[in-house]
C-alpha positions in Angstrom: 171.0 202.6 47.3 170.8 199.5 45.2 172.4 199.4 41.8 170.6 196.3 40.5 173.9 194.3 40.4 174.0 190.8 42.0 176.1 190.3 45.1 179.7 189.7 44.3 179.7 186.3 45.9 176.8 184.9 43.8 178.2 186.4 40.6 181.5 184.7 41.2 180.1 181.3 42.0 178.0 180.6 38.9 180.9 180.4 36.4 182.8 178.1 38.7 179.7 175.9 39.1 179.2 175.8 35.4 182.8 174.9 34.6 182.9 172.3 37.4 179.6 170.7 36.1 181.0 170.7 32.5 184.2 169.0 33.7 182.1 166.4 35.5 180.0 165.8 32.3 183.3 165.3 30.4 184.6 162.8 32.9 181.3 160.9 32.9 181.2 161.0 29.1 184.6 159.5 28.8 183.8 156.8 31.3 180.6 156.0 29.4 182.6 156.0 26.1 184.9 153.3 27.6 181.8 151.1 27.9 180.9 151.3 24.2 181.5 148.3 22.0 183.4 148.5 18.7 180.4 149.4 16.6 179.1 151.8 19.2 175.6 150.4 18.8 174.9 149.9 22.5 173.6 152.5 25.0 177.1 153.8 25.8 177.9 154.4 22.1 174.7 156.4 21.9 174.9 158.4 25.1 178.7 159.2 25.2 178.8 161.8 22.3 175.9 163.7 23.8 177.5 163.8 27.3 180.8 165.0 25.8 179.2 167.6 23.7 177.1 168.8 26.7 180.2 169.0 28.8 182.0 171.3 26.3 178.9 173.5 25.9 178.5 173.9 29.7 182.2 174.8 30.0 181.9 177.3 27.3 178.9 178.8 29.0 180.8 179.1 32.2 183.7 180.8 30.5 181.4 183.2 28.6 179.5 184.0 31.8 182.8 184.7 33.6 183.8 187.4 31.0 180.7 189.5 31.6 
């Protein structure tokens, strides 16, 4: 009899994938941030804040998904 719950393996993998992806975005964001000039008016100064923010959001989503 099926209960409608996903398999335990798949339910456990998604939060880990999200947290890992978020950490990767943070690392990429900091690497891109290191390429920004003093006034942050080049491509790196524009892209880095979005990458860093996206990384934190994805990590939060992974932690939130893990609690449920």
